[in-house]
N, CA, C and O atoms as a GROMACS GRO file, in nm:
protein
  292
    1UNK      N    1   0.085  -0.118   0.000
    1UNK     CA    2   0.000   0.000   0.000
    1UNK      C    3   0.089   0.124   0.000
    1UNK      O    4   0.193   0.128   0.066
    2UNK      N    5   0.046   0.224  -0.075
    2UNK     CA    6   0.116   0.351  -0.082
    2UNK      C    7   0.024   0.460  -0.032
    2UNK      O    8  -0.096   0.460  -0.060
    3UNK      N    9   0.081   0.553   0.043
    3UNK     CA   10   0.006   0.667   0.094
    3UNK      C   11   0.049   0.793   0.022
    3UNK      O   12   0.166   0.809  -0.012
    4UNK      N   13  -0.046   0.882  -0.002
    4UNK     CA   14  -0.019   1.015  -0.056
    4UNK      C   15  -0.026   1.114   0.059
    4UNK      O   16  -0.123   1.114   0.136
    5UNK      N   17   0.074   1.198   0.072
    5UNK     CA   18   0.082   1.294   0.182
    5UNK      C   19   0.079   1.434   0.122
    5UNK      O   20   0.164   1.470   0.040
    6UNK      N   21  -0.018   1.514   0.164
    6UNK     CA   22  -0.033   1.650   0.113
    6UNK      C   23  -0.038   1.748   0.229
    6UNK      O   24  -0.095   1.719   0.335
    7UNK      N   25   0.022   1.864   0.208
    7UNK     CA   26   0.011   1.974   0.305
    7UNK      C   27  -0.048   2.093   0.231
    7UNK      O   28   0.004   2.136   0.128
    8UNK      N   29  -0.157   2.145   0.284
    8UNK     CA   30  -0.219   2.265   0.227
    8UNK      C   31  -0.141   2.386   0.277
    8UNK      O   32  -0.156   2.427   0.392
    9UNK      N   33  -0.060   2.442   0.190
    9UNK     CA   34   0.026   2.554   0.227
    9UNK      C   35  -0.049   2.679   0.265
    9UNK      O   36   0.004   2.763   0.337
   10UNK      N   37  -0.173   2.694   0.218
   10UNK     CA   38  -0.254   2.812   0.255
   10UNK      C   39  -0.309   2.799   0.396
   10UNK      O   40  -0.337   2.899   0.462
   11UNK      N   41  -0.326   2.674   0.443
   11UNK     CA   42  -0.382   2.650   0.576
   11UNK      C   43  -0.273   2.637   0.682
   11UNK      O   44  -0.293   2.675   0.797
   12UNK      N   45  -0.158   2.583   0.643
   12UNK     CA   46  -0.048   2.556   0.736
   12UNK      C   47  -0.003   2.685   0.806
   12UNK      O   48   0.014   2.789   0.742
   13UNK      N   49   0.015   2.676   0.938
   13UNK     CA   50   0.063   2.791   1.016
   13UNK      C   51   0.210   2.773   1.059
   13UNK      O   52   0.264   2.856   1.131
   14UNK      N   53   0.272   2.664   1.014
   14UNK     CA   54   0.414   2.643   1.044
   14UNK      C   55   0.445   2.612   1.188
   14UNK      O   56   0.552   2.649   1.237
   15UNK      N   57   0.353   2.546   1.259
   15UNK     CA   58   0.375   2.516   1.401
   15UNK      C   59   0.492   2.420   1.422
   15UNK      O   60   0.556   2.424   1.528
   16UNK      N   61   0.520   2.335   1.325
   16UNK     CA   62   0.631   2.240   1.337
   16UNK      C   63   0.597   2.113   1.412
   16UNK      O   64   0.684   2.029   1.431
   17UNK      N   65   0.473   2.098   1.454
   17UNK     CA   66   0.434   1.976   1.525
   17UNK      C   67   0.456   1.853   1.437
   17UNK      O   68   0.501   1.749   1.484
   18UNK      N   69   0.425   1.867   1.309
   18UNK     CA   70   0.443   1.753   1.216
   18UNK      C   71   0.590   1.714   1.207
   18UNK      O   72   0.623   1.595   1.211
   19UNK      N   73   0.679   1.812   1.193
   19UNK     CA   74   0.822   1.784   1.182
   19UNK      C   75   0.876   1.725   1.312
   19UNK      O   76   0.967   1.643   1.310
   20UNK      N   77   0.820   1.767   1.424
   20UNK     CA   78   0.862   1.710   1.552
   20UNK      C   79   0.811   1.569   1.571
   20UNK      O   80   0.879   1.486   1.631
   21UNK      N   81   0.692   1.542   1.520
   21UNK     CA   82   0.631   1.410   1.534
   21UNK      C   83   0.690   1.310   1.435
   21UNK      O   84   0.713   1.194   1.469
   22UNK      N   85   0.713   1.355   1.312
   22UNK     CA   86   0.761   1.266   1.206
   22UNK      C   87   0.872   1.336   1.128
   22UNK      O   88   0.853   1.374   1.012
   23UNK      N   89   0.990   1.355   1.190
   23UNK     CA   90   1.096   1.432   1.126
   23UNK      C   91   1.149   1.372   0.995
   23UNK      O   92   1.206   1.444   0.914
   24UNK      N   93   1.131   1.244   0.975
   24UNK     CA   94   1.174   1.183   0.849
   24UNK      C   95   1.075   1.210   0.736
   24UNK      O   96   1.105   1.184   0.620
   25UNK      N   97   0.956   1.260   0.771
   25UNK     CA   98   0.850   1.276   0.672
   25UNK      C   99   0.809   1.421   0.646
   25UNK      O  100   0.746   1.449   0.545
   26UNK      N  101   0.844   1.514   0.738
   26UNK     CA  102   0.804   1.654   0.722
   26UNK      C  103   0.918   1.748   0.761
   26UNK      O  104   1.001   1.716   0.845
   27UNK      N  105   0.919   1.863   0.696
   27UNK     CA  106   1.012   1.971   0.731
   27UNK      C  107   0.938   2.103   0.715
   27UNK      O  108   0.852   2.117   0.628
   28UNK      N  109   0.971   2.198   0.798
   28UNK     CA  110   0.914   2.332   0.786
   28UNK      C  111   1.015   2.416   0.708
   28UNK      O  112   1.129   2.435   0.750
   29UNK      N  113   0.970   2.467   0.594
   29UNK     CA  114   1.056   2.546   0.506
   29UNK      C  115   0.988   2.681   0.483
   29UNK      O  116   0.873   2.686   0.438
   30UNK      N  117   1.058   2.787   0.514
   30UNK     CA  118   1.003   2.922   0.498
   30UNK      C  119   0.866   2.938   0.565
   30UNK      O  120   0.777   3.003   0.511
   31UNK      N  121   0.851   2.876   0.683
   31UNK     CA  122   0.730   2.892   0.762
   31UNK      C  123   0.614   2.803   0.724
   31UNK      O  124   0.504   2.818   0.779
   32UNK      N  125   0.636   2.709   0.631
   32UNK     CA  126   0.530   2.618   0.588
   32UNK      C  127   0.582   2.476   0.588
   32UNK      O  128   0.694   2.450   0.544
   33UNK      N  129   0.500   2.384   0.637
   33UNK     CA  130   0.538   2.244   0.637
   33UNK      C  131   0.536   2.188   0.495
   33UNK      O  132   0.454   2.227   0.411
   34UNK      N  133   0.627   2.096   0.471
   34UNK     CA  134   0.632   2.026   0.342
   34UNK      C  135   0.662   1.879   0.369
   34UNK      O  136   0.745   1.847   0.454
   35UNK      N  137   0.594   1.791   0.296
   35UNK     CA  138   0.627   1.649   0.312
   35UNK      C  139   0.762   1.620   0.246
   35UNK      O  140   0.794   1.679   0.143
   36UNK      N  141   0.839   1.531   0.306
   36UNK     CA  142   0.967   1.492   0.247
   36UNK      C  143   0.944   1.423   0.113
   36UNK      O  144   1.021   1.441   0.019
   37UNK      N  145   0.838   1.345   0.105
   37UNK     CA  146   0.800   1.273  -0.017
   37UNK      C  147   0.649   1.282  -0.031
   37UNK      O  148   0.578   1.276   0.069
   38UNK      N  149   0.600   1.297  -0.153
   38UNK     CA  150   0.455   1.302  -0.176
   38UNK      C  151   0.392   1.164  -0.157
   38UNK      O  152   0.273   1.153  -0.127
   39UNK      N  153   0.473   1.059  -0.175
   39UNK     CA  154   0.426   0.923  -0.155
   39UNK      C  155   0.515   0.854  -0.053
   39UNK      O  156   0.636   0.874  -0.050
   40UNK      N  157   0.452   0.774   0.031
   40UNK     CA  158   0.527   0.700   0.133
   40UNK      C  159   0.457   0.568   0.160
   40UNK      O  160   0.340   0.550   0.126
   41UNK      N  161   0.529   0.478   0.221
   41UNK     CA  162   0.468   0.355   0.268
   41UNK      C  163   0.398   0.384   0.399
   41UNK      O  164   0.419   0.489   0.459
   42UNK      N  165   0.314   0.292   0.445
   42UNK     CA  166   0.245   0.313   0.572
   42UNK      C  167   0.342   0.344   0.686
   42UNK      O  168   0.442   0.274   0.705
   43UNK      N  169   0.311   0.448   0.759
   43UNK     CA  170   0.394   0.489   0.872
   43UNK      C  171   0.305   0.557   0.976
   43UNK      O  172   0.243   0.660   0.949
   44UNK      N  173   0.299   0.498   1.094
   44UNK     CA  174   0.215   0.550   1.201
   44UNK      C  175   0.246   0.694   1.236
   44UNK      O  176   0.155   0.770   1.273
   45UNK      N  177   0.372   0.734   1.227
   45UNK     CA  178   0.409   0.872   1.262
   45UNK      C  179   0.349   0.973   1.166
   45UNK      O  180   0.319   1.086   1.204
   46UNK      N  181   0.331   0.933   1.039
   46UNK     CA  182   0.269   1.024   0.942
   46UNK      C  183   0.124   1.048   0.982
   46UNK      O  184   0.076   1.162   0.978
   47UNK      N  185   0.054   0.943   1.021
   47UNK     CA  186  -0.085   0.958   1.067
   47UNK      C  187  -0.090   1.043   1.193
   47UNK      O  188  -0.176   1.130   1.207
   48UNK      N  189   0.003   1.018   1.285
   48UNK     CA  190   0.009   1.097   1.409
   48UNK      C  191   0.031   1.245   1.378
   48UNK      O  192  -0.031   1.331   1.441
   49UNK      N  193   0.118   1.273   1.283
   49UNK     CA  194   0.145   1.413   1.247
   49UNK      C  195   0.020   1.479   1.189
   49UNK      O  196  -0.012   1.592   1.225
   50UNK      N  197  -0.049   1.408   1.102
   50UNK     CA  198  -0.172   1.464   1.042
   50UNK      C  199  -0.277   1.488   1.149
   50UNK      O  200  -0.346   1.590   1.147
   51UNK      N  201  -0.291   1.395   1.241
   51UNK     CA  202  -0.391   1.410   1.348
   51UNK      C  203  -0.352   1.520   1.446
   51UNK      O  204  -0.440   1.579   1.510
   52UNK      N  205  -0.223   1.547   1.460
   52UNK     CA  206  -0.175   1.647   1.556
   52UNK      C  207  -0.174   1.789   1.501
   52UNK      O  208  -0.162   1.884   1.578
   53UNK      N  209  -0.185   1.804   1.371
   53UNK     CA  210  -0.180   1.937   1.311
   53UNK      C  211  -0.294   2.023   1.366
   53UNK      O  212  -0.410   1.986   1.355
   54UNK      N  213  -0.260   2.138   1.425
   54UNK     CA  214  -0.365   2.219   1.488
   54UNK      C  215  -0.465   2.280   1.391
   54UNK      O  216  -0.574   2.322   1.432
   55UNK      N  217  -0.431   2.287   1.262
   55UNK     CA  218  -0.523   2.345   1.163
   55UNK      C  219  -0.563   2.244   1.055
   55UNK      O  220  -0.622   2.281   0.954
   56UNK      N  221  -0.531   2.116   1.077
   56UNK     CA  222  -0.564   2.007   0.984
   56UNK      C  223  -0.520   2.038   0.842
   56UNK      O  224  -0.596   2.019   0.746
   57UNK      N  225  -0.395   2.085   0.828
   57UNK     CA  226  -0.340   2.117   0.697
   57UNK      C  227  -0.285   1.995   0.625
   57UNK      O  228  -0.257   2.000   0.505
   58UNK      N  229  -0.267   1.884   0.697
   58UNK     CA  230  -0.209   1.763   0.638
   58UNK      C  231  -0.319   1.662   0.609
   58UNK      O  232  -0.406   1.637   0.692
   59UNK      N  233  -0.314   1.606   0.488
   59UNK     CA  234  -0.407   1.500   0.451
   59UNK      C  235  -0.326   1.380   0.405
   59UNK      O  236  -0.232   1.392   0.327
   60UNK      N  237  -0.364   1.263   0.456
   60UNK     CA  238  -0.302   1.138   0.415
   60UNK      C  239  -0.410   1.052   0.351
   60UNK      O  240  -0.515   1.028   0.411
   61UNK      N  241  -0.383   1.006   0.230
   61UNK     CA  242  -0.480   0.924   0.156
   61UNK      C  243  -0.414   0.794   0.109
   61UNK      O  244  -0.293   0.788   0.089
   62UNK      N  245  -0.496   0.692   0.093
   62UNK     CA  246  -0.450   0.569   0.030
   62UNK      C  247  -0.443   0.596  -0.120
   62UNK      O  248  -0.542   0.637  -0.180
   63UNK      N  249  -0.328   0.575  -0.180
   63UNK     CA  250  -0.310   0.605  -0.321
   63UNK      C  251  -0.405   0.524  -0.408
   63UNK      O  252  -0.462   0.577  -0.504
   64UNK      N  253  -0.422   0.400  -0.376
   64UNK     CA  254  -0.501   0.310  -0.460
   64UNK      C  255  -0.650   0.342  -0.459
   64UNK      O  256  -0.718   0.324  -0.560
   65UNK      N  257  -0.701   0.389  -0.346
   65UNK     CA  258  -0.847   0.410  -0.334
   65UNK      C  259  -0.888   0.554  -0.314
   65UNK      O  260  -1.005   0.588  -0.334
   66UNK      N  261  -0.794   0.641  -0.273
   66UNK     CA  262  -0.827   0.780  -0.243
   66UNK      C  263  -0.889   0.797  -0.104
   66UNK      O  264  -0.924   0.908  -0.066
   67UNK      N  265  -0.902   0.688  -0.030
   67UNK     CA  266  -0.959   0.695   0.105
   67UNK      C  267  -0.875   0.784   0.195
   67UNK      O  268  -0.753   0.769   0.200
   68UNK      N  269  -0.939   0.876   0.266
   68UNK     CA  270  -0.868   0.961   0.362
   68UNK      C  271  -0.836   0.878   0.486
   68UNK      O  272  -0.926   0.822   0.550
   69UNK      N  273  -0.708   0.872   0.518
   69UNK     CA  274  -0.663   0.797   0.636
   69UNK      C  275  -0.642   0.889   0.756
   69UNK      O  276  -0.653   0.846   0.871
   70UNK      N  277  -0.613   1.016   0.729
   70UNK     CA  278  -0.597   1.115   0.836
   70UNK      C  279  -0.602   1.252   0.772
   70UNK      O  280  -0.557   1.269   0.659
   71UNK      N  281  -0.656   1.350   0.842
   71UNK     CA  282  -0.717   1.337   0.974
   71UNK      C  283  -0.857   1.279   0.963
   71UNK      O  284  -0.927   1.296   0.863
   72UNK      N  285  -0.894   1.210   1.066
   72UNK     CA  286  -1.028   1.153   1.074
   72UNK      C  287  -1.114   1.241   1.163
   72UNK      O  288  -1.067   1.295   1.263
   73UNK      N  289  -1.239   1.254   1.127
   73UNK     CA  290  -1.331   1.336   1.208
   73UNK      C  291  -1.371   1.264   1.334
   73UNK      O  292  -1.448   1.318   1.414
   0.00000   0.00000   0.00000
């Protein structure tokens, strides 16, 4: 399974929680979070980062189905 990781740069406030939670998967550049890779294998820390984002700027989807894996309502 492959996951797609997206950060909405207009929503992101650059808190850095994602980079602190999953430093191998996110970095804050010029005040905005960016995924290290647009596609990744399943990784619990990526889900944790998306769920921890205070403005829900991170979306993780299953590449094959488009199902949203995080954040969950």
